[in-house]
VEXKE-850938 format. One record per residue (C-alpha): residue in three letters; z negated, x negated, y; residue number from 1. Coordinates in Angstrom, 2 decimals, padded with zeros to 5 digits. Each point is the difference from the previous one (the first is absolute). Layout:
 rest       z       x       y  nr
  Ala       Z       X       Y NUM
...
END
This chain:
 rest       z       x       y  nr
  Met -005.68 -233.45  163.09   1
  Phe  003.72 -000.13  001.21   2
  Ser  001.65  001.43  003.03   3
  Lys  003.56  000.91 -000.40   4
  Ala  001.46 -002.32  002.25   5
  Phe -002.10 -002.86 -001.20   6
  Leu  001.48  000.64 -004.02   7
  Thr  003.60  000.61  001.78   8
  Ala -000.13 -003.76  001.32   9
  Ile -001.25 -001.49 -002.78  10
  Ser  002.55  001.92 -001.93  11
  Leu  002.71 -001.95  002.19  12
  Ala -001.33 -003.39 -000.55  13
  Leu -000.22  000.59 -003.65  14
  Ile  003.33  001.73 -000.93  15
  Ile  002.33 -002.33  002.72  16
  Ser -001.76 -003.08  001.31  17
  Ala -002.34 -000.97 -002.75  18
  Ser  001.16 -001.53 -003.12  19
  Pro -001.81  001.70 -003.63  20
  Val -001.88 -002.27 -001.71  21
  Ile  002.04 -000.52 -003.48  22
  Asn -001.79 -000.88 -002.99  23
  Lys  003.36  000.39 -002.63  24
  Pro  001.25  001.98 -001.13  25
  Gly -001.95  002.17  001.86  26
  Ile -000.67  000.76  003.52  27
  Arg -003.48  001.19  001.92  28
  Ile -000.38  002.66  002.44  29
  Pro -003.32 -000.28  001.70  30
  Ile -001.62  004.07  000.19  31
  Arg -002.09  000.96  002.78  32
  Lys -004.06 -000.45 -000.39  33
  Arg -001.32  003.19 -001.51  34
  Thr -002.75  001.54  001.50  35
  Ser -003.23  002.22 -001.01  36
  Leu -000.31  003.66  000.43  37
  Thr -003.98 -000.57  000.76  38
  Leu -000.87  000.34  003.40  39
  Pro -002.09 -001.83  002.34  40
  Asp -003.29  002.30 -000.69  41
  Gly  001.13 -000.77 -003.91  42
  Thr  001.00  003.17 -000.70  43
  Leu  003.36  000.67 -002.46  44
  Asp  002.92  001.27  002.60  45
  Arg  000.38  003.81 -001.90  46
  Asp  002.03  001.46  002.06  47
  Glu  002.64 -002.90 -000.07  48
  Ala -001.19 -000.46 -004.33  49
  Val  000.96  003.94  000.08  50
  Arg  003.14 -000.68  001.40  51
  Gln  000.89 -002.93 -002.04  52
  Thr -000.64  002.35 -002.69  53
  Ile  002.24  002.64  000.69  54
  Lys  003.21 -002.43  000.66  55
  Thr -001.21 -001.37 -003.27  56
  Ala  000.35  003.20 -001.99  57
  Asn  002.90  001.64  001.96  58
  Lys  001.88 -003.70 -000.70  59
  His -000.59  000.43 -003.66  60
  Arg  001.17  003.21 -000.05  61
  Gln  003.19 -000.45  002.01  62
  Asn  000.25 -002.64 -002.89  63
  Leu -000.41  002.08 -002.92  64
  Ile  002.68  002.19  001.96  65
  Asn  001.71 -002.42 -000.33  66
  Leu  000.06 -001.11 -003.11  67
  Val  001.12  003.03 -001.24  68
  Gln  003.40  000.49  002.35  69
  Asn  000.80 -003.19 -000.94  70
  Gly  000.31  001.37 -003.86  71
  Gly -003.22 -001.25 -000.98  72
  Thr -002.87  001.78 -001.77  73
  Leu -003.66  000.50  001.17  74
  Pro -002.14 -001.92 -002.23  75
  Asp -002.21  001.70 -002.58  76
  Gly -002.78  001.87  002.02  77
  Ala  001.62 -000.48  003.61  78
  Ser  000.87  002.89  001.89  79
  Ile  000.87  000.15  003.84  80
  Pro -003.07  001.12  002.06  81
  Thr  000.10  002.03  003.20  82
  Leu  000.38 -002.21  003.00  83
  Ala -003.16 -000.94  001.40  84
  Arg -000.47  001.08  003.39  85
  Arg -003.29 -000.34  001.20  86
  Val -000.45 -001.89  003.36  87
  Pro -003.23 -001.15  000.85  88
  Pro -001.62  001.49  002.85  89
  Ala  000.31 -003.10  002.24  90
  Leu  003.26 -000.09 -000.14  91
  Ser  001.04  003.69  000.20  92
  Lys -000.25  000.39  003.55  93
  Arg  002.41 -002.11  002.46  94
  Gln -002.41 -001.45  002.12  95
  Met  001.59 -001.52  004.22  96
  Glu  000.40 -003.24 -001.92  97
  Pro  002.15 -001.07 -002.53  98
  Leu -001.66 -000.12 -003.36  99
  Ile -000.05 -003.35 -000.93 100
  Phe -000.39 -000.75 -004.39 101
  Gln  000.33 -003.11 -001.25 102
  Asp  001.15  000.15 -003.40 103
  Lys -002.58 -002.18 -000.96 104
  Gly  000.09 -001.64 -003.13 105
  Leu  003.66  000.43 -000.77 106
  Ala  002.43 -003.33 -001.16 107
  Ser  002.14  000.22  003.60 108
  Gly  002.19 -002.82  001.45 109
  Ser  003.27 -000.78  001.50 110
  Ile  004.32  001.25 -000.83 111
  Ala  002.79 -000.51  001.90 112
  Ile  002.87  002.67 -000.44 113
  Gly  003.35  000.39  001.25 114
  Thr  002.59 -002.69  001.63 115
  Pro -002.10 -001.33  002.89 116
  His -003.13  000.01 -001.75 117
  Gln -001.79  003.39  001.47 118
  Pro -003.68 -001.01 -001.52 119
  Phe -002.90  002.44 -001.19 120
  Thr -003.57 -000.39 -001.60 121
  Ile -000.16  001.84 -003.67 122
  Asp -001.95  000.17 -003.23 123
  Phe  000.58 -001.44 -002.98 124
  Asp -000.37  002.99 -002.28 125
  Thr  000.12 -000.63 -003.96 126
  Gly -001.17  003.76 -000.15 127
  Ser  003.57  001.53  001.43 128
  Ser  003.43 -001.10  000.09 129
  Asp  002.02  000.74  002.59 130
  Leu  000.28 -001.91  003.76 131
  Trp -000.16  002.48  003.39 132
  Val -000.69 -001.54  003.47 133
  Ala  000.11  002.32  002.93 134
  Asn  003.12  001.30  001.79 135
  Ile  001.34 -000.45  003.99 136
  Ala  000.79  003.55 -000.52 137
  Cys -004.47  000.67 -000.54 138
  Asn -001.31  002.44  002.47 139
  Asp -003.24  001.00 -002.32 140
  Tyr -003.51 -001.35  001.76 141
  Ala -000.40 -002.81 -003.22 142
  Cys  002.96 -001.75  000.79 143
  Glu -001.20 -000.97  003.34 144
  Gly -000.83 -003.37  000.59 145
  Lys  001.96 -000.76 -003.31 146
  Asp  003.19 -002.77  000.10 147
  Leu  002.55  002.69 -001.02 148
  Tyr  003.27 -001.15 -001.52 149
  Asp  003.16  000.61  001.44 150
  Pro  003.23  000.11 -001.79 151
  Leu  002.41 -000.70  003.01 152
  Gln -001.49 -003.12  000.24 153
  Ser  000.46 -001.41 -003.45 154
  Arg  003.46 -001.28 -000.59 155
  Thr -000.47  000.58 -003.74 156
  Ser -001.80  003.57  000.24 157
  Val  002.12  002.33 -002.31 158
  Ser -000.80  003.74  000.13 159
  Gln -000.55  001.17 -003.19 160
  Pro  000.40  003.93 -001.32 161
  Gly -003.58  001.79 -000.97 162
  Thr -003.15  000.51  001.38 163
  Phe -003.48 -001.28 -000.96 164
  Ser -002.67  001.63 -000.05 165
  Thr -003.90 -000.39 -001.26 166
  Glu -003.56  001.40  001.13 167
  Tyr -003.06 -001.94  000.77 168
  Gly -002.14  003.04  001.32 169
  Gly -000.35  001.02  003.73 170
  Gly  002.38  002.54  001.03 171
  Ser  003.34 -001.01 -000.72 172
  Pro  001.91 -002.45 -001.75 173
  Val  001.09 -003.58 -000.33 174
  Ser  004.05  000.59  000.21 175
  Gly  003.15 -001.33  001.48 176
  Pro  003.58 -001.38 -000.42 177
  Ile  001.04 -002.44 -002.28 178
  Tyr  001.52 -003.09  000.44 179
  Ser  000.29 -003.12 -001.85 180
  Asp -000.12 -003.68  002.78 181
  Thr -001.22 -003.64 -001.38 182
  Val -003.42 -000.54  000.06 183
  Lys -002.10 -003.22  000.13 184
  Ile -003.37 -000.89 -001.26 185
  Gly -000.99 -003.41  000.72 186
  Gly  002.67 -002.21 -001.08 187
  Val  001.53  002.48 -002.39 188
  Thr  002.68  002.10  001.72 189
  Val  001.33  003.04 -001.83 190
  Thr  003.69  001.32  000.48 191
  Asn  000.84  003.99 -000.23 192
  Gln -003.49  001.03 -000.68 193
  Thr -000.40  003.41  000.12 194
  Phe -002.99  001.59  001.79 195
  Ser -000.63  003.22  002.25 196
  Ala -000.62 -000.53  004.09 197
  Val -001.92  003.05  000.53 198
  Thr  000.15  002.79  002.76 199
  Ser -003.57  002.28 -001.02 200
  Leu -002.76 -001.77 -000.69 201
  Ser -003.19  001.35 -001.44 202
  Ser -002.92  000.02  002.47 203
  Gln -001.84 -002.12 -002.49 204
  Phe  001.88 -002.72  001.19 205
  Glu -001.38  000.55  004.21 206
  Gly -001.11 -003.38  001.27 207
  Ser  000.42 -002.08 -003.07 208
  Pro  001.20 -003.61  001.03 209
  Gln  002.35  000.02 -003.39 210
  Asp  003.81  001.52  000.68 211
  Gly  000.63  000.81 -003.74 212
  Ile -000.35 -000.32 -003.58 213
  Leu  001.72 -002.81 -002.84 214
  Gly -000.17  001.41 -003.24 215
  Leu -000.19 -002.39 -003.16 216
  Ala -000.20  002.33 -002.61 217
  Tyr  002.57  000.87 -002.25 218
  Pro  003.13  002.06  000.69 219
  Ala -001.29  002.85 -001.76 220
  Ile -002.32  001.25  002.22 221
  Ser  003.31  000.04  003.36 222
  Asn  000.25  002.37  002.31 223
  Leu  003.13 -001.84  000.92 224
  Asn  000.69 -000.75 -003.61 225
  Ala  000.81 -003.60  001.17 226
  Ser -000.91 -003.44 -001.33 227
  Thr -003.19 -001.47  001.80 228
  Phe  000.69 -003.10  002.46 229
  Phe -001.53 -002.17 -002.49 230
  Glu  002.39  001.03 -002.91 231
  Asn  002.62 -000.32  002.28 232
  Ala -000.69 -003.97  001.25 233
  Tyr -000.22 -000.77 -003.70 234
  Gln  002.89  001.45 -001.02 235
  Gln  001.65 -001.47  003.26 236
  Gly -001.39 -003.39 -000.81 237
  Val -002.12 -000.64  002.46 238
  Val -003.07 -000.60 -002.31 239
  Ala -000.13 -001.53 -003.40 240
  Gln -002.45  001.62 -001.24 241
  Asn  000.12  003.80 -000.78 242
  Asp -004.08  000.20  000.59 243
  Phe -002.52  000.24  003.79 244
  Ala -003.14 -000.74 -000.11 245
  Phe -003.15  000.60  002.43 246
  Lys -002.73 -001.39  001.58 247
  Leu -002.02  003.26  001.59 248
  Thr -003.37 -001.21  001.40 249
  Thr -002.27  000.24  002.70 250
  Gly  001.34 -002.62  001.82 251
  Tyr  003.44 -000.75  000.18 252
  Ser  002.09  000.70 -002.53 253
  Ser  003.46 -000.63 -001.30 254
  Leu  002.78  001.69 -001.91 255
  Tyr  002.20 -002.50 -001.77 256
  Leu  003.76  000.97 -001.29 257
  Gly  001.66 -001.32 -002.81 258
  Gly -002.65 -001.32 -002.49 259
  Thr -003.80 -000.92  000.68 260
  Asp -001.31 -002.11  002.74 261
  Glu -002.35 -003.08 -002.25 262
  Leu -001.93 -000.53  003.31 263
  Leu -001.43  003.28 -000.06 264
  Tyr -001.30  000.56 -003.60 265
  Lys -001.35 -001.81 -003.05 266
  Gly -000.67  000.44 -003.46 267
  Glu  002.92  001.67 -002.42 268
  Ile  001.81  003.46  001.51 269
  Glu -001.41  002.93 -002.86 270
  Arg  002.66  002.05  000.30 271
  His  000.75  003.54 -001.49 272
  Pro  003.19  002.22 -000.44 273
  Val  001.34  003.05  002.15 274
  Ser  002.45  002.71 -000.17 275
  Pro  003.00 -000.37  001.81 276
  Asp  001.15  004.01 -000.46 277
  Lys -003.69  001.08  001.17 278
  Gly  000.92 -001.83  003.59 279
  Phe -003.62 -001.04  000.42 280
  Trp -001.97 -003.91 -000.46 281
  Trp -001.62  002.59 -003.11 282
  Ile -002.50 -002.20 -003.06 283
  Thr -001.36  001.32 -002.51 284
  Asn -003.30 -001.14 -001.57 285
  Gly -001.91  000.31  002.69 286
  Ser -003.65  000.12 -000.41 287
  Val -003.25 -000.25  002.89 288
  Gln -003.24 -001.84 -000.05 289
  Val -003.09  000.66  002.26 290
  Asn -002.65 -002.18 -000.57 291
  Gly  001.37 -001.73 -002.53 292
  Lys  000.16  003.21 -001.84 293
  Ser  003.08  001.40 -001.28 294
  Val  000.49  003.52  001.15 295
  Gln  001.56  002.33 -002.00 296
  Val  001.40  001.89  003.01 297
  Asn  002.69  002.18 -001.82 298
  Ser -002.55  001.60 -002.54 299
  Glu  000.77  003.73  000.20 300
  Thr  003.54 -000.32  001.28 301
  Ser  001.04 -002.68 -002.46 302
  Pro -002.68 -000.21 -002.90 303
  Leu  002.33 -001.67 -002.62 304
  Thr  001.12 -002.49  002.29 305
  Pro -002.65 -002.03  002.11 306
  Thr  002.43 -001.77  002.65 307
  Phe  001.84  001.17  002.76 308
  Asp  003.02 -001.03  001.99 309
  Thr  000.32 -001.29  003.47 310
  Ile  002.45 -000.21  002.50 311
  Ile  000.55 -002.75  002.52 312
  Asp  000.23  000.80  003.53 313
  Thr -000.13 -002.78  003.04 314
  Gly  000.61  002.90  002.52 315
  Thr -003.59  001.91 -001.09 316
  Lys -003.39 -001.20  001.43 317
  Phe -002.21  001.77 -002.25 318
  Met -000.10  000.69 -004.02 319
  Tyr  000.61  003.25 -001.33 320
  Gly -000.68  001.63 -003.59 321
  Pro  000.04  003.51 -001.31 322
  Pro -003.10  001.89  001.43 323
  Ser -001.70  000.21 -003.43 324
  Glu  000.31 -003.47 -000.99 325
  Val -001.00 -001.21  003.04 326
  Asp -003.17  002.08  000.00 327
  Thr -000.40 -001.38 -003.32 328
  Phe  000.13 -003.95  001.72 329
  Tyr -002.49  001.09  002.34 330
  Lys -002.36  001.18 -002.30 331
  Gln -001.08 -003.21 -001.48 332
  Val -000.73 -001.74  003.39 333
  Pro -003.36  000.87  000.79 334
  Asn -000.84  002.67  002.44 335
  Ala  003.69  000.59  000.93 336
  Tyr  000.86  003.28  001.78 337
  Pro  003.11  001.75  000.94 338
  Leu  000.69  000.75  003.94 339
  Gly  001.18  003.07 -000.62 340
  Thr  003.20  001.14 -002.42 341
  Glu  003.03  000.31  002.22 342
  Asp  000.13 -003.95  001.22 343
  Gly -000.67 -001.68 -003.45 344
  Phe -002.63 -002.34  001.76 345
  Tyr -003.50 -001.14 -001.58 346
  Ala -002.85 -001.54  001.07 347
  Phe -002.50 -002.62 -001.54 348
  Pro -003.33 -002.12  001.55 349
  Cys  001.33 -002.38  002.03 350
  His -002.67 -002.68 -001.28 351
  Ala  002.06  000.74 -003.27 352
  Val  003.37 -000.05  000.04 353
  Pro  001.50 -000.24 -003.65 354
  Asp  002.23 -002.75 -001.65 355
  Val  003.41  001.42 -000.78 356
  Ser  002.84 -001.44 -002.09 357
  Phe  003.09  001.21 -001.52 358
  Ser  001.59 -001.28 -003.30 359
  Trp  003.43  000.68 -001.66 360
  Gly -001.01 -001.66 -003.50 361
  Gly -000.51 -003.55  001.39 362
  Lys -002.07 -001.47  002.93 363
  Glu -002.02  002.23  002.06 364
  Trp  000.99 -000.03  003.48 365
  Asn -002.84  000.66  002.30 366
  Val -000.56  001.79  003.37 367
  Ser -002.15 -001.78  002.54 368
  Gln -003.36  001.99  001.00 369
  Asp  001.82 -000.69  003.37 370
  Thr  002.69  002.14 -000.68 371
  Phe -000.95  002.52 -001.84 372
  Asn -002.78  001.16  002.77 373
  Leu  002.01  001.45  002.57 374
  Gly -003.19  000.74  002.53 375
  Leu -002.89  002.36  000.79 376
  Ala  000.36  003.39 -000.97 377
  Asn -001.63  000.63  003.43 378
  Lys -001.62 -002.29  002.68 379
  Asp -003.61 -000.36 -001.10 380
  Gly  001.00 -000.44 -003.17 381
  Ser -001.96  002.24 -001.80 382
  Gly  003.16  001.32 -002.05 383
  Gly  000.49 -003.29 -001.03 384
  Cys  003.70 -001.15 -000.48 385
  Ile  003.37  001.14 -000.87 386
  Gly  002.09 -001.48 -002.78 387
  Ala  003.30 -001.06 -000.04 388
  Leu  000.98  002.23 -003.06 389
  Gln  000.88  003.57  000.56 390
  Gly  000.52  003.45 -002.46 391
  Lys  003.45  001.48  001.19 392
  Asp  002.11  001.52 -001.95 393
  Leu  003.60 -001.59  001.26 394
  Gly  001.92  002.10 -002.60 395
  Phe  000.45 -003.02 -002.66 396
  Gly -002.20  001.86 -002.60 397
  Pro -003.28 -000.91 -002.02 398
  Gly -000.68 -003.61 -000.67 399
  Val  002.54 -001.80  002.74 400
  Trp -001.78 -001.64  002.63 401
  Leu  001.50 -001.53  003.07 402
  Leu -001.31 -003.64  001.35 403
  Gly  001.14 -000.78  003.30 404
  Asp -001.74 -002.40  002.78 405
  Ala -003.55  000.41 -001.05 406
  Phe  001.04 -001.72 -003.23 407
  Leu  002.66 -002.31  001.09 408
  Gln -001.57 -001.84  002.57 409
  Asp -001.87 -001.91 -002.63 410
  Val  002.91 -001.29 -002.42 411
  Tyr  003.21 -001.24  000.51 412
  Ser  002.59  001.92 -001.42 413
  Val  003.30 -000.22 -001.42 414
  Phe  002.54  002.94 -000.06 415
  Ser  003.19 -000.84 -002.29 416
  Phe  003.24  001.53 -000.40 417
  Ser  001.38 -002.48 -002.10 418
  Asp -002.25  000.96 -003.11 419
  Asn -001.65  003.24  001.84 420
  Thr -003.59 -001.32 -000.14 421
  Val -003.04  000.02  002.53 422
  Gly -002.32 -002.68  000.16 423
  Phe -003.00 -001.65  001.31 424
  Ala -001.40 -003.31  000.44 425
  Glu -002.80 -001.35  001.48 426
  Leu -000.20 -001.27  003.21 427
  Ser  000.22 -003.57  001.45 428
  Leu -002.92 -000.73  002.42 429
  Gly  001.79 -003.62  001.10 430
  Phe  003.11  001.25  001.94 431
  Asp -000.60  001.72  003.79 432
  Val  002.98  002.19  000.92 433
  Ser -001.66  000.08  003.63 434
  Cys  001.64 -003.72 -000.01 435
  Trp  003.57  001.35  000.18 436
END
């Protein structure tokens, strides 16, 4: 668990003082250790889980809105859902002390903006396409304790026309003016990067150590309608390959800019095509296996198409699918049952955590039992354990699932703009990134 002061100190050290570890042609960027949503008593932190689900639902709602506003069309079966506004009871009352959230499980790291550098801690998110951080002019409670961008303190800051605005729930948008400035991650420096320094920040970010988000999806879903940091890095020639990759384990993790880090995976990378016009890292021909048996989860919605589509999202903690399809999945898990229709969680006997894997026509990629088991449903264990797959309508339509950290922490994931693919490889166990 990291304090904001600790993260800021590490940010300065990583950005300014330390030289990045460079394995040509790419650069390895350390990412914060990912933590569990399991509380000390063994139960799942349901309030935090619900908060993250609300943020995920509203993030992708905004992505679909952005897609249409940028001239694209909604994928078949997709629709823009209503804004998710449910607030967990424990979060709905402002206490005398500030609420402390951890944004557990997200891929957070250090960047710098401006000249001279202004350090920030952000989430690296393949499920969105914009860069935003908090603004020194932000007076919202959620901005307290965050590192704030001051355009007057940067010689390279340029104000741009327009306003950025996106919804995460919590009663207010994340919005503010637009700028361009120099942005640095490790040894990768991009000039004239478009971003927003937000003056309004949703209460969903109260107490979070993150100062903003750096999107790594396609510009088709950008609210700023601008190229991402990584696209600009390649176009400006500061990375040699138009690919980036993640190791997102429960220990130390990393983002690799400009290729793949061969120390962190073994064997071949299994690649699957995506369509840039959809905006997402969206791959087709997916299937899921439970205890070694393939499950046709969409037999009612798409009886002639036994496979389903998947969106790969590093900015999401859990895995999600349409409620009816997830229900079909859990019917293959002995004695599993829904915990309630609103949140989409299911529980199963703790002594019989299912073996779960996903496939896209090649290798079966396992989700470890430790990853799939989020924790106890109640303190005495009588309610079983909660699964990392939720039934949730995110607006993508039938036959489309969203796979986040619960899937990604067991694979090495590669995102390629050069050939428009998402790839997976087995993690190498012979290299300890904690030795950096």
